[in-house]
Wavefront OBJ file of the C-alpha trace (Angstrom):
o trace
v 0.000 0.000 0.000
v 2.717 2.451 1.009
v 4.949 1.632 -1.964
v 2.000 1.691 -4.367
v 1.030 5.144 -3.165
v 4.607 6.377 -3.523
v 4.699 5.075 -7.107
v 1.366 6.711 -7.963
v 2.528 9.979 -6.475
v 5.809 9.846 -8.364
v 4.049 9.198 -11.680
v 1.781 12.180 -11.092
v 4.749 14.351 -10.170
v 6.856 13.290 -13.134
v 4.033 14.210 -15.509
v 4.489 17.859 -14.483
v 7.866 19.160 -15.713
v 7.449 22.364 -13.714
v 7.538 20.302 -10.532
v 9.762 17.334 -11.256
v 12.492 19.172 -13.134
v 12.819 22.159 -10.849
v 12.641 20.285 -7.582
v 15.244 17.714 -8.562
v 17.732 20.583 -8.615
v 17.302 21.520 -4.971
v 17.011 20.048 -1.524
v 13.356 20.944 -1.132
v 11.636 22.490 1.880
v 12.439 21.279 5.400
v 10.736 23.522 7.954
v 11.476 23.315 11.668
v 9.713 25.276 14.388
v 11.763 26.683 17.268
v 9.740 26.935 20.484
v 11.034 30.216 21.886
v 8.625 29.805 24.793
v 10.766 26.871 25.956
v 13.997 28.862 25.734
v 15.738 30.207 22.651
v 19.419 30.279 23.576
v 19.649 26.488 23.765
v 18.431 26.037 20.209
v 20.947 28.478 18.793
v 23.775 26.436 20.310
v 22.503 22.903 19.622
v 23.869 22.587 16.081
v 20.478 21.819 14.536
v 19.889 24.805 12.301
v 21.716 23.397 9.282
v 19.358 20.399 9.213
v 16.529 22.658 8.035
v 16.052 24.936 5.041
v 13.825 27.184 7.146
v 13.294 27.655 10.883
v 10.162 29.319 12.256
v 10.378 31.260 15.512
v 7.337 30.342 17.611
v 5.693 32.606 18.467
v 5.450 36.366 17.932
v 2.268 38.273 18.839
v 1.435 41.960 18.545
v 0.376 43.884 21.642
v -3.180 45.269 21.900
v -1.768 48.464 20.311
v -0.434 46.354 17.382
v 3.188 46.876 18.425
v 5.525 44.053 17.437
v 8.829 45.411 18.691
v 9.431 46.707 22.181
v 12.296 48.071 24.207
v 15.284 45.794 23.651
v 13.593 43.186 21.477
v 10.186 41.797 20.568
v 7.158 43.139 22.432
v 5.365 39.799 22.879
v 7.456 36.685 22.194
v 7.826 34.907 25.539
v 10.877 32.751 26.214
v 11.414 29.956 28.681
v 12.505 32.278 31.482
v 9.477 34.539 31.208
v 11.307 37.306 29.355
v 10.696 38.301 25.760
v 12.962 37.409 22.841
v 15.661 40.065 23.052
v 17.294 42.031 20.280
v 20.534 40.106 20.849
v 18.795 36.717 20.798
v 16.962 37.378 17.554
v 20.043 38.787 15.862
v 22.007 35.796 17.123
v 19.448 33.365 15.699
v 19.425 35.088 12.324
v 23.221 35.193 12.157
v 23.587 31.540 13.148
v 20.928 30.352 10.699
v 22.108 32.469 7.787
v 25.647 31.276 8.475
v 24.579 27.727 7.551
v 22.239 28.743 4.725
v 18.970 28.446 6.678
v 16.152 30.991 6.440
v 14.524 32.487 9.544
v 10.768 33.098 9.614
v 8.800 34.695 12.459
v 5.603 32.771 13.190
v 2.622 34.884 14.257
v -0.014 33.654 16.691
v 0.150 30.079 17.920
v -2.486 27.780 19.363
v -2.517 29.742 22.647
v -2.161 33.531 22.540
v -0.067 34.720 25.538
v -1.371 37.368 27.943
v 0.889 40.019 26.400
v -0.770 39.535 23.005
v -3.622 41.607 21.617
v -6.992 40.428 20.332
v -6.366 39.265 16.782
v -9.998 39.953 15.903
v -9.438 43.630 16.636
v -5.896 43.731 15.273
v -7.003 42.518 11.834
v -10.030 44.775 11.555
v -9.749 47.346 8.745
v -8.952 50.259 11.072
v -5.884 48.497 12.563
v -4.766 46.168 9.798
v -2.521 48.621 7.958
v -0.628 49.560 11.098
v -0.095 45.925 12.032
v 1.193 45.048 8.562
v 3.599 47.984 8.714
v 4.844 46.937 12.156
v 5.367 43.319 11.077
v 7.278 44.466 8.004
v 9.337 46.750 10.242
v 10.408 43.701 12.259
v 11.315 41.799 9.076
v 13.407 44.705 7.813
v 15.112 45.454 11.124
v 16.281 41.903 11.768
v 16.810 40.675 8.222
v 14.173 37.973 8.546
v 13.289 35.892 5.506
v 9.550 36.066 5.947
v 6.483 35.561 8.120
v 4.439 32.497 9.057
v 0.776 32.783 10.106
v -0.355 30.273 12.734
v -3.816 31.473 13.731
v -5.874 28.405 14.554
v -9.326 27.021 15.287
v -12.136 29.274 16.468
v -9.882 32.339 16.472
v -9.032 31.913 12.799
v -12.568 31.033 11.703
v -13.997 34.016 13.603
v -11.557 36.366 11.880
v -12.456 34.831 8.521
v -16.212 35.140 9.131
v -15.682 38.834 9.864
v -14.009 39.121 6.457
v -10.605 40.051 7.843
v -8.349 36.996 7.423
v -7.745 36.991 3.666
v -7.369 40.788 3.357
v -4.650 40.658 6.021
v -2.913 37.809 4.213
v -3.200 39.656 0.908
v -1.742 42.906 2.274
v 1.053 41.150 4.149
v 1.922 39.027 1.102
v 2.151 42.131 -1.102
v 4.542 43.837 1.293
v 6.680 40.718 1.783
v 6.831 39.706 -1.862
v 7.886 43.241 -2.805
v 10.950 42.524 -0.643
v 11.426 38.970 -2.028
v 10.390 37.572 1.361
v 8.208 34.538 2.099
v 4.714 34.240 3.531
v 3.799 30.823 4.919
v 0.923 29.352 6.917
v 0.398 26.505 9.370
v -3.013 24.903 9.015
v -5.080 22.004 10.242
v -7.000 19.760 7.863
v -10.351 19.542 9.637
v -13.521 21.596 9.179
v -13.134 24.816 11.150
v -9.359 24.475 11.306
v -8.307 25.042 7.703
v -6.838 28.203 6.251
v -9.556 29.728 4.033
v -9.420 28.747 0.374
v -9.376 32.401 -0.700
v -6.125 32.982 1.185
v -4.197 30.023 -0.246
v -2.831 31.684 -3.425
v -0.995 34.253 -1.291
v 1.118 31.711 0.620
v 4.494 30.479 -0.584
v 4.345 27.424 1.707
v 1.259 25.766 3.199
v 2.411 23.835 6.273
v -0.042 21.037 7.040
v -0.226 20.143 10.731
v -0.769 16.428 10.168
v -0.905 15.448 13.824
v -3.034 15.714 16.983
v -5.851 13.463 15.766
v -6.354 12.629 19.438
v -5.556 14.665 22.528
v -6.591 15.304 26.133
v -10.148 16.312 25.222
v -10.698 15.362 21.584
v -10.488 12.434 19.179
v -11.540 8.803 19.455
v -10.563 7.148 22.766
v -7.616 4.868 22.099
v -6.755 6.641 18.851
v -3.340 7.479 17.391
v -2.307 11.097 17.289
v -0.495 11.129 13.921
v -0.993 8.246 11.518
v 0.493 7.573 8.108
v -3.053 7.367 6.732
v -3.681 10.887 8.007
v -0.569 12.115 6.185
v -1.817 10.568 2.921
v -5.274 12.048 3.360
v -3.924 15.493 4.221
v -1.693 15.619 1.161
v -4.599 14.596 -1.060
v -6.842 17.219 0.555
v -4.536 20.188 0.001
v -3.445 19.152 -3.474
v -7.135 18.698 -4.238
v -7.717 22.302 -3.144
v -5.367 23.375 -5.905
v -2.253 24.023 -3.814
v 0.773 22.926 -5.899
v 2.599 20.048 -4.242
v 5.837 22.017 -4.138
v 4.141 24.637 -1.952
v 3.036 22.113 0.683
v 5.063 21.049 3.738
v 3.750 17.897 5.421
v 3.891 18.162 9.193
v 5.623 15.415 11.178
v 5.696 15.348 14.991
v 8.787 14.973 17.139
v 6.520 14.396 20.135
v 3.907 11.997 21.437
v 0.735 12.204 23.524
v 0.192 10.248 26.713
v -3.066 8.957 28.186
v -4.179 7.268 31.362
v -1.348 7.024 33.871
v 1.154 8.595 31.455
v 1.663 12.354 31.382
v 0.296 14.196 28.350
v 3.459 15.469 26.629
v 6.423 13.340 25.486
v 9.370 14.441 23.366
v 11.002 11.716 21.279
v 14.014 12.116 23.545
v 11.827 11.578 26.614
v 10.579 8.291 25.175
v 14.126 7.058 24.621
v 15.167 8.124 28.124
v 12.221 6.333 29.717
v 11.912 3.205 27.571
v 15.130 2.816 25.561
v 16.085 3.550 21.996
v 14.451 0.371 20.622
v 11.097 1.922 21.525
v 11.449 4.164 18.464
v 11.137 1.094 16.225
v 7.391 1.383 16.844
v 4.731 4.016 17.530
v 3.241 2.898 20.821
v 3.981 2.488 24.503
v 1.348 0.373 26.266
v -1.963 -0.701 24.750
v -4.122 1.591 22.653
v -7.731 1.516 23.811
v -10.279 3.782 25.425
v -9.401 4.193 29.094
v -6.009 2.492 28.707
v -2.634 3.943 29.609
v -0.533 4.478 26.474
v 1.683 6.892 24.568
v 1.082 7.439 20.858
v 3.905 8.934 18.762
v 5.813 8.458 15.506
v 8.847 6.177 15.693
v 11.599 6.205 13.102
v 9.857 3.900 10.564
v 6.718 6.043 10.472
v 8.657 9.297 10.307
v 10.631 7.858 7.383
v 7.536 6.648 5.534
v 5.920 10.063 5.848
v 9.051 11.893 4.733
v 9.495 9.575 1.762
v 5.855 10.143 0.853
v 6.295 13.911 0.979
v 9.407 13.686 -1.160
v 7.672 11.507 -3.755
v 4.789 13.969 -4.006
v 7.178 16.880 -4.406
v 6.051 18.388 -1.098
v 8.265 19.491 1.769
v 8.240 18.468 5.421
v 7.547 20.508 8.546
v 8.700 19.545 12.047
v 7.105 20.461 15.352
v 9.473 21.110 16.961
v 13.223 20.912 16.573
v 14.021 21.000 20.286
v 12.201 17.688 20.770
v 14.785 15.788 18.719
v 17.295 13.373 20.220
v 20.882 14.350 21.020
v 22.768 14.131 17.747
v 19.627 15.169 15.807
v 18.784 11.551 15.011
v 15.120 12.143 14.175
v 15.714 14.875 11.606
v 18.519 12.785 10.110
v 16.055 9.929 9.558
v 13.475 12.338 8.145
v 15.897 14.126 5.842
v 17.391 10.896 4.486
v 13.951 9.416 3.737
v 12.751 12.670 2.235
v 15.690 12.730 -0.159
v 14.945 9.115 -1.139
v 11.387 10.075 -2.002
v 12.517 13.026 -4.089
v 15.143 10.946 -5.897
v 12.569 8.243 -6.626
v 10.160 10.806 -8.060
v 12.889 12.263 -10.235
v 13.839 8.837 -11.617
v 10.230 8.316 -12.648
l 1 2 3 4 5 6 7 8 9 10 11 12 13 14 15 16 17 18 19 20 21 22 23 24 25 26 27 28 29 30 31 32 33 34 35 36 37 38 39 40 41 42 43 44 45 46 47 48 49 50 51 52 53 54 55 56 57 58 59 60 61 62 63 64 65 66 67 68 69 70 71 72 73 74 75 76 77 78 79 80 81 82 83 84 85 86 87 88 89 90 91 92 93 94 95 96 97 98 99 100 101 102 103 104 105 106 107 108 109 110 111 112 113 114 115 116 117 118 119 120 121 122 123 124 125 126 127 128 129 130 131 132 133 134 135 136 137 138 139 140 141 142 143 144 145 146 147 148 149 150 151 152 153 154 155 156 157 158 159 160 161 162 163 164 165 166 167 168 169 170 171 172 173 174 175 176 177 178 179 180 181 182 183 184 185 186 187 188 189 190 191 192 193 194 195 196 197 198 199 200 201 202 203 204 205 206 207 208 209 210 211 212 213 214 215 216 217 218 219 220 221 222 223 224 225 226 227 228 229 230 231 232 233 234 235 236 237 238 239 240 241 242 243 244 245 246 247 248 249 250 251 252 253 254 255 256 257 258 259 260 261 262 263 264 265 266 267 268 269 270 271 272 273 274 275 276 277 278 279 280 281 282 283 284 285 286 287 288 289 290 291 292 293 294 295 296 297 298 299 300 301 302 303 304 305 306 307 308 309 310 311 312 313 314 315 316 317 318 319 320 321 322 323 324 325 326 327 328 329 330 331 332 333 334 335 336 337 338 339 340 341 342 343 344 345 346 347 348 349 350
């Protein structure tokens, strides 16, 4: 089934010279989020940045007055110690990433807006939108960023869209960024009420598909997996079916798992190895998956590789949440990158 799907994808890709020919010449898109709210300095020094073509700083939010930059750094981008991302930290990240050929994108929003952030419904209303766009562009220019990512999710995003303010914001921000040869990307779910609006899609250079979290603390089928291979297939089909070119999609893969029952909720891949041994990453499950059972659902190396190979065969990129959850030595992204390159090479041979 997996190999048959890869072959079908590769045939479709090879029939489009604009995709197959161009993408064979480059590495493709490998996006990695950096969770600044867990601490930024560590990530700058971990030697991971060169494993990605693009890193997204998570997260930046405007203040209620639509200010993005404050005294000495960003106005609302909390770090692990409760402070905001400083001028020195952001410049250090940009310098380190650019030194290894990696782009730096600032990601706006996030699943949970911090207390320092303003109300996005008000910020994107017509009377404030222009000022916010100007302030975001000011941050891009001041720090030499390579673009902006929009990660407004769920009810917040759908409410903004119903008010008619999501796509106009995307349009105006895209115009300002593209005039500077900068990127505009988006992170989106693939469920009703969680998808970036169709009208906004042509403005994005990369559509990052959050192909995970099918089950969590208060949602999903009891005993379900949080990020299946089948979900990755379905998500790719969905967004390509919406007319997004495959080479503008980045398929999300998780470097974390979700725990249920007697297990705590959040597990980095590294945590799983520490608790259960490295062989545990040969599979995707600790315990027994069933409603009311105690288990951890995650993606082990084989599943991460299958997904990355699939993305490569389709001509899509990959997107990691998040790079700090990798193992020492960056083993997970090494597995992902190697499989992704195999998928791309296979597609090119077709």
